[in-house]
N, C-alpha and C positions, 0 to 999 in steps of 0.2 A: 194796171194791165200787166206789167212785167212780173208782178208778184203772182198773178193768176197763171201766167205762163210757166213760171218756176214750179208752182205747185203741181200743175199738170205733168210737167217733165218728171218730177219725183215720183208721182203716182205711176206713170208709164214705165219708168225704169224699174220700179219696185215690182210691178206686175211681171215684167220680163224676168227679174231675178227669181221670183218665187215659182215662175213657170219652168225654170231650169232645174227640173228634178227628174229622177227616174221613178216611175210609178211602182215598180216591183224589183226587189233584189232577192233572188231565191237561190236555194241550194239544198243539199242533203248530206247528212253525216252518217257514216256506218262504222261499225267496229272492224278494225283491221284484221283481227283474228277470226271472228265468227261471221263477219259480213252481215251482221244483224244491225237494225236501225238503232241509233243512239238517241234515246228520248230524254226530254226534260233537261237538256244541256243548254247552258246560257251561251248565246252567240252575240258578239258585240261588234258593231261597226264603229270605228273611231276615225274621225277626220284628221289627217296628218297635220294640216295647217291650224285649224281652229281648236283641235282636241275635243270637239263635241262628239258625244257617243250616243249610239242607239243600240238597245238590247232587246232581243226576243228569245223565246225558248223553243227548242225543237219539239215537233209533234211525235206521236207514237210511231210514225213512219220515218222519223229522223229528219223531216223537212223543216226548213226555217224560211221566213219571208219578212222582208222589210218593205214598208210602203213610203212613197214620196221622199226619197233620199236626195238631197241637193247634190249637184255635180261637184266633183273634187276627188282628191286622192285619199284612199282609206286603207286601214288595217282591218282585216277580218280575223277576229280572235274567238277562241272557244274556251269556256271555263266550266269545269265539272269536277265534282268530288271524286269520281271514279276514274276519270281519264286525264291524261296529261294535258295541262293547259298549254296552248300553243297558238302562234299566229298561223292561220290557215293560208292566207293569201294577202298580198299587197296589190291593189288594183286602182284604176282611175275610172270614174263615171263621167261620160261626156254626152254631147248631143246625140251620139249614136245609140245611147241607151235610154232614151226617153221612155220607151214602153216597158222595157224590163232588162235586167242583167241576171242571167242564170249561169251559175257556176257548174262546170263539168257536167253537162246535161246527161252524158252517157256514162260518166265515171264519177260517182260521189266522192266527197272528202272521206278519207279513212283515218281513224285516230286510234292510238294505242292506249291500253289501260295503264293507269298509274300503278296498279298492284303488280308486284313482282311474281315470279314463279312460286314463291313461298306461299302466296295467299290466293292466287287466281285459280279457284276451284270451280268456277262456272256458276250457273244459276241453280236455284233451289225453289221449286214451286212458284216461279214467277218473281221471287225476291232475288234481285241481282247480287251476286257475290255474297250470298247469305253466310256460307261457312267461313269465308275469308274475313268478313266483318266480325263474326262471332269469335274466331280465333284471335283477331287483333284485340278485341275487347278483353278476352281472357288474359292475354299477355300483358295488356295495360293494367289490369287489376293486380296481377302478380307483381308487376313493376311498382305499382303504387303501394302495395303491402310492404315491399322491401324498403321503399323510401320512408314509409311511415315508421317502420321499426327502427331504422337508423335515426330518424328524427326524434322518436320517443327516447331512444338511448341518449342522444345528445342533450335533450331537455333535462333528463335526470342528472346527467353529468353537470349541466349548468346549475341545477339546484344545489348539488354538492359543492360546486365552486363558490356559489354565493354564501352558503353556510360556512365554508372554510374561511372565506375572506372576512366575514363578520366575526368569526370566533378568534381571529388572530390577536385582536386587542385584549380580549378576555384572557387568552393564554399567557400574554405577557404579564398579567397581574396575578396569575395562578401561584399559589403558595405550594411549593413542592415539599413532600415529606422528607424528613432528615434520616440519614442512615445511622444506625446505632449498632456497632459491632457486638455489643453485649446482649442485645435483645433480638438481633436478626436470626431468623430460623435457618435450619439446615437445608442446603440445596444440593441436588444431584444434577450434574451436567451430563447429558447424553450426546454422544457423537456417533451417529449411524454412518457406516461406511460400507462400500462394496468396491473392491479393486481400485483403490485410490492411491496408488503408489507415489504419485507426483506431489500430493498435498497432505497425505496422512500424518507425516511427522510434524508438518508445520502447524496444523490445527491442534494437535495434542500439546505441543510446546506452548502455543498461544494460550490455551485454556489453563494449563498448569501454572501460568504466571498471573492468574487472577488474584487480585488483592481482596481476600476474603478469609475469615477465620478458618484455619485448617481443620479444626474440630467440627466445623459445620459445613464441610465441603467434600463432595464426592464426585469423581469422574468415572463414567462408564463409556468405554469404547465398544460400541456395538458393531462387531466386525463380521460381515457375511462374505469376506473375500475368499476367492478360490485360487489366487495366484500368490506371487511373492510378497504381496502387500501384507498378508497376515504375519509374516516374519518381521517385516519392518515395524509393524505396529507392536508386536510382542517385545521387540528390543526397546522401542521408545517408551512403552509402558513401564518396563523394568527400570529404565533410567529415571523416569519421573517418580516412580514408587520409592526409589532409593533416596529421594530427597524428602521423604516423609509425607508425601501426598497420597491421600486415599484414592487410588485409581485401580480399576479392574478392566481386564481385557475379556470381553464376552464374545466368544466366537461361535457362530452357528454354522453347521454343515448343511442343514435344511433351510433354504431361503424362502420358506412359505410366507406369503404376505409382504415380501420385499421390505421396504422401510417401515411400513406400519407394523408388519409382523415382528421385526426386530425390536421396535419400541415396546410393543405389547409383551413380547417374550421376556423382556428385562424388568418388567414392572415389579415382580416379586423380589428383585434384588435391589430395588431403589431404597436408599436409606433416608433421603430427604423428604420434607413435606412439600417441597417445590422442585420442579424439574425444568431445567433449561435445556434447549435443544439447538444444536448448531450443525449445519452441513459442513462437509470437509473443506469447502472453498471459502469459508468465513475466517475473518481475522479480528475478532472483537477486542476492544480495548481492555486494559487491566482492571479498570474501575467499572466495568459493565454491571456487575451485580450490585455495587454500591449505588448506582444510579437507578436501578430498576426494582430491587427488592423492597425498598421502603413503601412502594405503592400497595403492597400486599397488606399493609396495616389496615386497609379497608377490607373487612371480611367478605364483602360481596364480590370482590374482584377475583376472577378465576384465571385470567391471562393478562400478561403484560407483553405487548408486541412493540418492537423497536423498528426504526427506519433502516432500510438497507443502504449502505454506502457502496461505492464502486472503486476498488483499488486500482483498476486498469481501464478506467473510463477513456483515457486519452490514447489507448493503444491503436485504435483505428476508427474509421467512420462507423463501422458496424457496432463497436462498443459504445461509441458516443450516442448513437441512436437508441440503443438498448437502455442506456442510462436516462435518456430523455423520456422514454416511455415509462420506465419504472418510477421515475421521480413523480410523474403524474399520478400513478397509483398510490404511492406512499405519502404524497402530500395531500392531494385532493380527495381521492377515494377513501383512504383510511381516515384522513383528518376531517373530511367533510361528513362522513358517516358518524364519526365520533362526536362532532359538534352538533349533529342533528339527533343524536341518540339512537341511530340505526345500528343494526348488526354489522360488525366488522369480522375479519378473519385472521386467525393465526397464519402466518405466511410460511409455515413449515420449518422455519429456522429463525434465529435471531430473536427469540422470545422465551418466556418462562410460563409454565403452567403450574397451577395449584394442583397437587396430586388428587385431592378430593374432587376437584372439578372434572378431571378425566374420568374418575370412577362414576360420578353422578351422570355423566353424559353417555355412559355405556362402554367406555374404553376405546382403544384404537381398533378400528375395523379396516379390513383391507379389501373391500369389495369395490373400491374406486381407486384411481391413480392419484387422487389428491386427498389423501387421508386427513390432511390438515384442515382443508375447507369443510370436509364432512364433519369432523369432530367439533369444529368451531360452531357450526350451526346447531348441532345437537346440544352443545353446552349452553348456548345462549337461549335456546328455546326452553331449556330446563330452568333457566332463571339466572344464570351466572352473568356477570358483567365483564367486559373486556376493556382494558386500558391501553390506549395507543400513545406511545412516547415519540413524537416526531423529532425531538431534540436529542434523543439518544440514538447514536448511529452504530450499526453493526456492519463494518465494511466487508465486501465480498468480491469474488472474482467473476467477471462477466464472461460468457462464452466468446471466444475469439474467432471461431470458424462458423460458417453458415451451417454446416452439418450439425455442430454442437447446438447451435441456436435452434435449429429445427427440431432436434430431439427434445429440447426443453419445452418449446412451444407445443409440440405434439402432446406431451404429457399433461401440460397445463390445460390445453383446450379439451382434450378427451376427458380428463378428470373432471373438468367443470361441467361438461355435459352429463357425465355419470352422476355427479352430485345433484344436478337439477332433477334428473329422473328419480333419484332416491329421496330427495328432500322436499319437493314442491308441495306434495299433499300434506306432509307433516307441518310445513310452514303455514299453509293456508288454514289448517284446522286447529293449530295449537292455540291454547287459551292464553290470555294475558299478553298477546302480541298486538301492538298497535297497527292500524290499517297501513300507514305509510311505512312502517317497519316491514310489513309483508310485501308492499310494492317494491321497495328498494332491495329487500332480501331476494325476491324472485328475480329482479333485474340483475342483481349481483351473480346469482347462480346461473343465469341465462346469458351472461356477458360473452362467453366464448362463442355463442351462436351468432354474434354480430358478423363474424367472418363469413358465415354461411349466407347471410343476407347481402354482404358486399359482393361475394362471388356471383350469387344469383342475379343481383342488380346489374353487374358488369356484363354477364352473358345475355341478359334480356335487353340490354341497351343496343345490341346488334339488330335484332328484329324490330325493335322500337324505331330505329332509323328507317326501316322499310315501311313501317306503319305510317310514319311521318310523311314519307314520299307518296304513300298510296291513298290515304284517307284524310282528306282535308277536314271532314267533319269530326275527326278524332284528335286533331292537332291541338285543340283547346286543352284537352286533358294532359297532353305531353308538356305543353308550355306551363301548365299549372304546377308541374313538378319542380319548376325552377325555384319555387319559394323554399325548397328544402336546402338551398345553398346556406340557409341559416344554420343548418347542422354543422357545417364547417366552421362557421363563425363561433358557435357555442363551444366547439371543441378547441378552437384557438384560444379562447378565454380560459378554458380549463387548463391547458398546458402552459399558458403564459403565467398563471399564478404559481405553477410548480417549477417554472424555469429557473435553474440554479446557476446559470452562467451570466448573471446580470453584473455589469460593471458599474452601474449607477448612472450611466449616460443613456437616458431613455430612448432617444432616437436610434443610436447605434445598436443598443440592446434589442430594440424592436426589429430592426432589419435582420440582425443575426438570428433572432428567434423565428421570424417568418421563414427564412431559408431552412432552418433546422426542422421546423414544423412540417413543411411540405416534403422534406427528405424523409422524415419519419412516416408521414402519410403514404408516400409512394412505396416505401419498403413494406409497410403493413399491407398495402394492396397486393404487392408481389408475393406475400406469404399467405394470401387468402386461400389459395388452392390447397396447399398442404395442411393448413389449419382447418379448413372445411372438411377434409377427409378425416381428420382426427375427431372433429365434432360429430360427424355422422357415425363413426365407429362407436363413439360414446353412447349415442342415442339408440343405436341398434344392439347394444350390449355385446359388441365384439371384444373379447378379452385379449389382452396382450401383456407382455412382461413389462416391468417397471424399468424403462431404459433411462438410466441416469445420465445426466449431462457430463461429458468428459471435462475434467479440470486439467489445466496445463501448468499452473504455477508460473505464469508469464505475466509480468506487470508492465513491460514496455516493449516497444517495437524493436526487433532485432534479436530478442531472446529466442531460443529454440522452441519451435512449435510442434516438435515431434511428439506424438502421443499414440500409443498402440491401441488405446481404447476408442479413438476417434475414427470409426470406420467410414470410409467414403466409397460410394458406388453410384452409378447412374441408375435412377429409378424411373418408373412410369410417370411419377409426379414431376420429376425434373423435365422429362420430355414434354409433358403437358404444359409446364411453365414456358418452355421455349416456343411451343406452338401458339400459346396465348399471346406471347410477346409479338409474334409475327401477325396474328389476326388483328390485334388492337392497333399495332403500328401501321399496318396497311390501311385500316379503316380511318385512322386519324389523318393520314396523308391524303387519302382519296377524298375525304370530306373537305379538307382544307383546300384542295385544288378546285373543287366545285363551289367553294364559298359558303358551305354549310358548316359554320364554326361552332354551333351550339354545344356539341358533345366532344369536340376536338380536344380541349384541355383534359377532360376526364379520360378519354382513350389514350392520350399521350402519357398521362400518369400511370395508367395500367400497363402500357407497353414498356415504359422505363422501369416500373417496379418489377414486373415479371422478368424483364431482361436482366436487371441487376441481380436478382436471385438466381436466375439460370446461369449467367456467366460467372458469378461468384462461385457457384457449385462446380461448374466445369473446370474453372481454374484450380480449385482445391483438389479435384480428382486428378487432374494432370500433374499437379505438384506432388501429390501422394504417390502416384505411380512412378514418377521420376526418381523418388528417393528410396524406392524399394530395392 
């Protein structure tokens, strides 16, 4: 009997419990701006205590209705791809609401669109926010293209890194040809110069001390100077000639073709079968020709290129970062391409040409600012082979000011774009060129355009944040882009292999390397605006003079940096760098405050990079003005 009573009691209380419900919970949602109904939005009731949830969808009139909801405290929430997800109300259902609970009978809930003013362009033929979604998708597509191009570049760099790493053991076993002064051919060293009063005498003296048979050695100083440099050169040439060295001072009044024009104009005065070329800021060792000329015993080799050294690497953080980047090029790009049998390039200096190779390739042409890259590809397409000697170093001076660095970068970036326009069809259609040689060759010529993609990517990242806030259905594609973090990892491996400041202690070396790598990456980002302008000029065919990099003859901190050729002034690009610093800095801080950290590191790096370049430039301008 007690058991039956207990059972009846449980059934009775259970029926009471289930009877404690509200038959209908109703409401309506409208757009705050248009006061139109919000349809197909998910409305959720969640019990505060039990966390149990009930979800319905709004009708065409924006109405929603829940049935038989147990009494208790609830959160009423709205979730929609186009509207801000929010808690509409916190309320309690009690015995008073057994029949119904209707929210704001005379004043419906109003909600705001997620889309910002940038994308909220209203309805189009019944398709809500048609144009805003279309624009968002177009921007995402462009963003994806930039990510892919950077990723593709990093994959090619990774492949060169692997080829370089595999080839190091083979290089150690390589038998080097032996120098024989009796059979070595005659060499002409060309020194192209233009108003290089600070370093002209140094390079002439350095070359005159080469240890090479005097009867097989000629020096040509190709002088386009328009100031007192020509008198300094004339005096130095006379001094060297008095020592019995075959040296000529070739002075041009007409500077047509700039460096390429000077090299081409002197070809009929060249006495040697081989031509070595050095810019005025180089200081090659005395045995340079003894180490390089033996490779020409192979009759198929048209060029021997050596690795650049850095005589003032420790001058400042700016020179250290330049050395870091150049080491990557001269170790992995040149070494990796050589190991894989791909085309490499003569770097404009620190190398030797076979005279016949220059003639076969069509000679020096001055329709691009990087005549060395242009002639290199024409020669290799013709069939000549290039030899890269990583173990032979040609030390040179790195630019010590931001203005000098920008001049150099501008010439390289613009010239690279000009060469791509000039050579890509020829490279694609040339016979006897392997498929991967074409791929790596086109990538090599297109390298300077990477800065264009970096700048575009960074600018697009700003509206991408608005898209992320506005369209939950597009967030998947934004998150998918995170896999391209691998690009950074690939590039880290690339530069780690070329990192030349290793002490042998792996952990401490790695920590120093990571710091240096991100410093290099940040400054590279900061230079992306000025470099992109140069690339665009190259593609548009906008012609400009050959602005050579000012040389200072400064090797360590504290030496005089006064240089009348290093012109400094505030440009529209400098102002743009300052503005970008502010935009990306503000965005990073704003997103960090609101807890959206996804792009904060990227925007911080951009802000610091543009800020460093901007303030470095401003400081140099102020210093220059104060010393006038």
